Residue, then its C-alpha position, 0 to 999 in steps of 0.5 A: m095134571t097139565a104141564a103148567t101145574v107140574t112146573t108150578k108145583s116143582l118150583s114151590t118145593p125146595l130142591h134139597q135140604p140145606p147141608r148141616k152147618k159147622r162152626l167157623p174158626a174163631g179169631r179171624p177178621r170179620e171180613w174173612y167171615v163175610s167173604h167165606n160165607r159169600r163164597l159158600k153161598a155162591m158155590r151152592l147156587a152155582i151147583a144148583l144152577l148147573d144141576t138145573g141145566v144152566y151151563q152158560p153165565s149169560s143164562a144166569g141172570n140175577a133174577r134166575i140166581r135169586t129164584t134159585a136161591e129162593r127155591l133152595g131156601i137161601h137168603r136173597p143174594s146180593d149183586a156181588t154174590c150173583r157175579m161170583v156165581r156167574a164167575l164160578i159157572r164160567h171158570g168151573r169147567 
């Protein structure tokens, strides 16, 4: 196997299984659920990027974040979620 073959195979398999989901509390405004889920997604993506060696927000472009989301089996993040991922990487130290 060549290095290119190994890299191609590792990109097609997910990094890990997604965590089990818990029910969210009832009775909150819809905006709360949207922002809560966006924060959770951004946090999962930031952790995955840090695990793969991306430590600078400038290295985490939208394309890289979206590729990581695809590898994790997460729906394609919006531009707002990508900005949040970079903010978490920037201020997470």
